[in-house]
C-alpha positions in Angstrom: -0.2 0.3 -0.3 3.1 2.0 0.6 4.0 1.7 -2.6 0.8 2.5 -4.1 0.5 5.9 -2.3 4.3 6.6 -3.2 3.3 6.4 -7.0 0.2 8.6 -6.4 2.5 11.8 -5.1 3.5 13.9 -7.9 7.3 14.1 -8.0 8.4 18.1 -6.9 11.9 19.3 -7.6 13.5 21.2 -4.8 16.6 22.4 -6.8 16.6 24.8 -10.1 17.8 23.8 -13.2 20.9 25.3 -14.6 20.2 28.2 -17.0 20.9 27.2 -20.7 22.3 30.1 -22.7 20.2 31.9 -25.0 20.0 31.1 -28.7 22.9 32.6 -30.8 19.8 34.5 -32.9 18.5 36.3 -30.1 22.0 37.7 -28.6 24.7 40.0 -28.8 25.5 41.4 -32.4 23.6 38.8 -34.0 20.6 40.3 -32.3 21.4 43.7 -33.2 21.5 43.2 -36.4 18.1 41.3 -37.4 16.2 44.1 -35.3 18.0 46.9 -36.5 19.1 46.0 -40.0 17.5 43.2 -41.5 14.1 43.1 -39.6 12.2 43.3 -42.8 12.7 42.4 -46.5 12.7 46.5 -47.2 15.1 47.1 -44.1 17.1 44.5 -45.5 17.6 46.5 -48.7 17.9 49.6 -47.3 21.2 48.1 -45.5 22.7 46.5 -48.3 22.4 49.6 -50.3 23.7 52.1 -47.9 26.5 49.7 -47.1 27.4 49.8 -50.8 27.2 54.0 -50.6 29.4 53.8 -47.7 32.0 51.5 -49.2 32.2 53.5 -52.6 32.6 56.4 -50.1 35.2 54.9 -48.2 37.1 53.6 -51.3 37.2 57.1 -53.2 38.4 59.0 -49.6 40.7 56.8 -47.7 43.4 56.8 -50.2 43.2 60.5 -50.7 43.4 61.0 -46.9 46.0 58.3 -45.9 48.0 59.4 -48.7 47.8 62.9 -47.8 51.0 65.2 -48.0 51.3 67.2 -44.5 55.2 68.6 -45.0 55.4 70.8 -47.9 55.8 74.5 -48.7 53.4 75.0 -51.7 51.0 73.0 -53.5 53.5 72.6 -56.5 56.0 70.5 -53.7 52.9 68.5 -52.6 52.1 67.2 -56.4 56.0 66.4 -57.0 55.7 64.6 -53.7 52.6 62.5 -54.7 53.7 61.8 -58.2 50.6 61.6 -59.8 49.4 59.4 -57.0 45.9 60.2 -55.2 46.6 61.9 -52.2 45.4 65.6 -50.2 47.4 68.2 -49.9 47.2 69.1 -46.0 50.4 70.9 -45.8 48.3 74.1 -46.2 46.8 73.3 -42.8 50.2 72.6 -41.6 51.7 76.2 -42.9 48.4 78.5 -42.7 47.3 76.6 -39.3 47.5 80.4 -37.6 45.7 82.3 -40.2 42.5 80.3 -40.5 42.4 79.9 -36.6 43.5 83.5 -35.8 43.8 85.9 -39.2 46.7 86.9 -40.8 46.9 90.1 -38.9 46.7 88.9 -34.9 50.2 89.5 -33.1 51.5 85.6 -33.8 53.1 86.5 -29.9 49.8 87.0 -28.5 47.9 83.9 -29.8 47.9 82.7 -26.0 45.5 85.5 -25.3 42.4 84.0 -27.3 43.6 80.6 -26.8 43.2 81.2 -23.1 39.8 82.9 -23.5 38.6 80.2 -25.1 39.6 77.5 -22.8 38.4 79.7 -20.2 34.5 79.7 -21.9 34.3 76.2 -21.0 34.6 77.0 -17.3 32.1 80.2 -17.3 29.8 78.1 -19.2 29.7 75.0 -17.2 27.8 76.6 -14.1 25.1 77.6 -16.6 25.2 74.1 -18.6 25.1 71.8 -15.7 23.4 73.8 -12.5 22.6 70.5 -11.0 26.0 69.1 -11.1 28.4 72.4 -9.9 28.3 74.8 -7.0 26.5 78.0 -7.7 29.4 80.0 -6.6 30.6 79.3 -9.5 28.3 81.8 -11.4 30.5 84.5 -10.1 33.5 83.6 -12.6 30.6 83.4 -15.2 29.3 87.1 -14.6 33.3 88.2 -14.7 34.3 86.0 -18.0 32.8 88.8 -20.4 35.1 91.4 -19.2 38.0 89.1 -18.6 37.5 88.0 -22.1 37.3 91.4 -23.8 40.4 92.3 -22.1 42.4 89.2 -23.1 41.3 88.9 -26.9 41.3 93.3 -27.5 43.9 94.1 -25.0 44.8 97.3 -23.4 44.7 98.4 -19.8 42.1 96.2 -17.8 40.6 99.6 -15.9 37.3 100.1 -18.7 36.5 96.0 -18.3 37.0 96.7 -14.6 34.9 99.7 -14.6 32.3 98.2 -17.1 32.1 95.1 -14.4 31.3 97.5 -11.4 28.6 99.2 -13.6 27.1 96.1 -13.9 27.2 95.2 -10.6 26.0 98.5 -9.5 23.3 98.5 -12.0 21.9 95.4 -10.5 22.1 96.8 -6.9 20.2 99.6 -8.1 17.7 97.7 -9.6 16.9 95.5 -6.4 16.6 98.8 -4.5 14.1 100.5 -6.6 12.2 97.3 -7.1 10.0 97.7 -4.7 8.7 101.3 -6.5 8.0 99.5 -9.6 9.5 97.1 -12.4 10.1 100.3 -14.9 11.4 102.5 -12.0 13.9 99.9 -11.3 14.8 99.0 -15.0 15.4 103.0 -15.5 17.6 103.3 -12.4 19.5 100.3 -13.3 20.0 101.8 -16.6 20.7 105.4 -15.9 23.7 103.8 -13.5 25.4 101.6 -16.3 25.4 104.6 -18.5 27.5 106.5 -16.1 29.7 103.5 -15.3 29.9 103.5 -19.5 30.9 107.3 -19.4 33.4 106.9 -16.5 35.2 103.7 -18.5 35.4 105.6 -21.3 36.9 109.1 -19.8 39.6 107.5 -17.2 39.8 104.0 -19.0 43.7 105.1 -20.4 44.8 104.5 -16.9 47.9 102.1 -17.5 47.0 99.2 -15.4 48.0 95.3 -16.3 48.3 96.6 -20.2 48.3 94.1 -22.8 49.3 94.6 -26.1 46.1 96.4 -27.9 44.9 94.4 -30.8 42.4 96.3 -33.1 39.2 94.6 -34.4 39.9 94.7 -38.3 42.5 92.3 -36.7 40.5 89.9 -35.7 40.2 87.1 -38.3 40.2 83.4 -38.7 37.7 81.0 -36.8 38.3 83.3 -33.5 36.1 85.7 -35.2 33.6 83.3 -35.8 33.6 82.1 -32.0 33.3 85.6 -31.2 30.6 86.4 -33.4 28.8 83.4 -32.3 28.8 83.1 -29.0 28.2 87.0 -28.4 25.4 87.3 -30.4 23.7 83.5 -28.9 24.4 85.1 -25.3 22.8 88.8 -26.2 19.6 87.5 -28.3 18.5 84.7 -25.8 17.4 87.5 -23.2 16.5 90.2 -25.7 14.2 87.4 -27.6 12.5 86.8 -24.3 11.9 90.3 -24.0 10.2 90.7 -27.2 8.6 87.8 -26.8 6.8 89.1 -23.5 6.6 92.8 -25.1 4.8 91.3 -27.8 1.9 89.6 -25.7 2.1 92.7 -23.3 -1.3 94.8 -22.8 0.5 98.0 -23.4 -0.2 99.0 -27.2 2.8 100.9 -27.6 5.0 98.3 -26.4 3.4 95.6 -28.0 3.3 97.4 -31.9 6.9 98.2 -31.4 8.0 94.7 -30.2 5.3 93.7 -33.4 6.9 95.7 -36.0 10.5 95.3 -35.0 10.3 91.0 -35.0 8.1 91.0 -38.5 10.6 93.5 -40.0 13.8 91.3 -39.0 12.4 88.3 -39.8 11.5 89.8 -43.7 14.8 90.8 -44.4 17.9 88.9 -45.2 20.6 88.8 -42.9 23.1 89.9 -45.5 21.2 92.8 -46.4 21.2 93.5 -42.3 25.5 93.2 -43.0 25.5 95.5 -45.6 23.6 97.8 -43.6 26.0 97.5 -40.7 28.9 97.8 -42.7 27.9 100.5 -45.0 24.8 102.6 -44.3 24.9 102.6 -40.3 27.9 105.1 -40.6 25.8 107.6 -42.4 23.5 108.0 -39.5 26.5 109.0 -37.1 28.5 112.2 -36.7 31.0 113.0 -38.9 34.3 111.6 -38.0 32.6 109.5 -35.6 34.5 105.4 -35.4 32.0 103.1 -34.9 33.7 99.6 -34.5 33.0 97.1 -37.4 32.3 94.1 -35.1 30.4 96.0 -32.8 28.1 96.9 -35.6 28.3 93.2 -36.9 27.5 92.2 -33.6 24.5 94.6 -33.4 22.8 93.5 -36.5 23.3 89.5 -35.9 21.9 89.9 -32.4 18.9 91.7 -33.8 18.2 89.0 -36.4 18.5 86.1 -33.9 16.7 87.8 -31.5 13.6 88.2 -33.8 13.9 84.4 -34.5 14.2 83.9 -30.9 11.3 85.8 -29.6 8.7 83.9 -31.9 10.4 80.6 -30.7 9.8 81.5 -26.9 6.1 82.7 -28.4 5.2 79.5 -29.3 6.5 77.9 -26.1 4.5 80.9 -23.9 1.3 79.7 -26.2 2.0 76.2 -25.5 1.1 76.5 -21.6 -2.1 76.0 -20.3 -4.0 79.1 -19.1 -4.3 77.2 -15.6 -0.6 78.1 -15.2 -1.4 81.8 -15.3 -4.3 81.4 -12.9 -2.2 79.5 -10.5 0.3 82.6 -10.5 -2.6 84.6 -9.9 -4.1 82.8 -7.2 -0.9 82.8 -5.3 -0.6 86.5 -5.2 2.3 86.6 -7.6 3.0 90.0 -9.7 3.5 90.1 -13.1 7.6 90.1 -12.8 7.3 87.0 -10.3 5.1 85.0 -12.5 6.8 85.3 -15.3 10.4 84.2 -13.1 9.2 81.6 -10.9 6.1 79.6 -13.3 5.8 80.7 -16.8 9.3 81.4 -18.5 10.9 77.9 -16.9 8.3 75.9 -18.3 8.1 78.2 -21.6 11.9 78.1 -22.2 11.6 74.3 -21.4 8.9 73.5 -24.4 11.3 75.9 -26.2 14.6 74.0 -26.2 14.8 72.5 -29.8 13.5 75.6 -31.4 16.3 77.9 -29.7 19.0 75.6 -30.4 17.8 75.4 -34.0 18.3 79.2 -34.5 21.5 79.5 -32.1 23.0 76.5 -34.3 21.8 78.2 -37.8 23.2 81.9 -36.4 26.6 80.5 -36.0 27.0 78.8 -39.3 25.4 82.2 -40.8 28.5 84.1 -39.3 30.7 83.0 -42.0 28.5 85.5 -44.1 30.8 88.3 -43.0 33.1 87.4 -45.4 30.7 89.2 -48.2 31.7 92.5 -46.3 35.7 91.9 -46.4 35.9 90.6 -42.8 38.3 87.7 -43.1 36.6 85.0 -40.9 37.4 81.1 -41.3 35.9 81.1 -44.7 36.6 84.9 -45.7 40.5 83.5 -44.9 40.2 80.8 -47.4 38.4 82.6 -50.1 40.9 85.8 -49.8 44.5 85.4 -48.3 45.1 81.9 -48.4 43.9 81.2 -52.0 44.8 84.4 -53.4 48.2 83.2 -52.8 50.5 81.9 -55.6 51.5 78.8 -53.2 48.3 77.4 -52.6 46.1 78.4 -55.0 44.3 75.4 -56.1 43.6 73.7 -52.6 40.0 73.8 -52.2 39.0 70.2 -50.7 41.5 70.2 -47.8 40.7 74.0 -46.7 37.0 73.6 -46.7 37.1 70.3 -45.5 38.9 71.7 -42.2 36.4 74.4 -42.0 33.4 72.0 -42.2 34.9 70.1 -39.4 35.3 72.7 -37.1 31.6 73.7 -37.6 30.6 70.6 -37.2 32.2 69.6 -34.3 30.7 72.7 -32.7 27.3 72.7 -34.1 27.2 69.0 -33.3 28.5 69.3 -29.1 25.5 72.1 -29.2 23.1 69.7 -30.6 24.2 66.8 -28.3 23.8 69.1 -25.0 20.5 70.1 -25.8 19.2 66.7 -26.3 20.8 66.2 -23.0 19.3 68.9 -21.4 15.8 67.8 -22.4 16.5 64.3 -21.2 17.2 66.4 -17.6 14.4 68.5 -18.0 11.6 66.0 -18.8 10.4 65.4 -15.6 6.3 65.1 -16.5 6.2 61.5 -16.0 8.7 60.6 -13.5 
């Protein structure tokens, strides 16, 4: 009976079977290729076609790159070394790298100054770009950096930039002191203090303290000029664009129509036209004998151009917010400035990140248009002094490929940062 009873009881395993390895087609590279490259017949055809295109491109370009000549004094010497073989004449980059980066008039003994300013740019931008991971005290250097960079790049005495810095600090203190009397009064008070500081900087700016060799704006060139225009214009156009977007939605008719006319006029005019205005026409509106720096004129026009587009991007972000956000700010008893600073703008700017980055990337690439008004930026240096010389006349792919690489690195870095920032701020469904 015990045997019969034992046979009727189900067998229960008290140990786990060892895990079996997954099939080869469901793991590793094979699974990835099956999922992403050969999931369907159309995908497989497109993958094979793309592989063929990549093969032909590499077959044509790799020998040209790998057989390239880096040590030569002219294109004729490059061709003699190649002796009919396929290869690029990259010696032009070795010979003219300083002109491509700094222009042909910037003093060679002072290259360390713009290079140092470029490195410090990352230090100044880091607390703004990675605000969650760096101490807020680093923002003090961010505020000082524009004046330090101006002194490093243009040179001269440190007194004028220092006075301007103190002027901005005093203007901010005046703004906060007058804020209780009204936003408009605070703005006028801050601007008044800033104007006084600018006048003082111009009047006593000749005091010789920590003087560097002065470099004129007409001596700026190369990729340095593109970086100056791109960085300054993007930094200025974002706050101006925010002000224009808020002004366009203002209940005050005069403010609203001024912003509308400015935005629509700037958006309806090509940038190259504004650059010609900055180069030629703007001087006719100044008193006789007045000198107005060309780089400053170009910065004003490019900033105005970008501000109009950023204003529309931010206006779209403001329109995307539900009405309840504005009503929530009113229910908390916040005034207009507090509601915009604490509730409305943070959400609108988060929505507007892709559009702002799109304008910024386009603006940085459009800085090459200054070459049409005889400013020797990176493209202007290539089209002008370098290709005009008999030594390198005929070298095109190497020079323009180098320019494309520099712009791609900067624009791709900005794009990747914007995507990372969107992921960091995407807290809606966490």
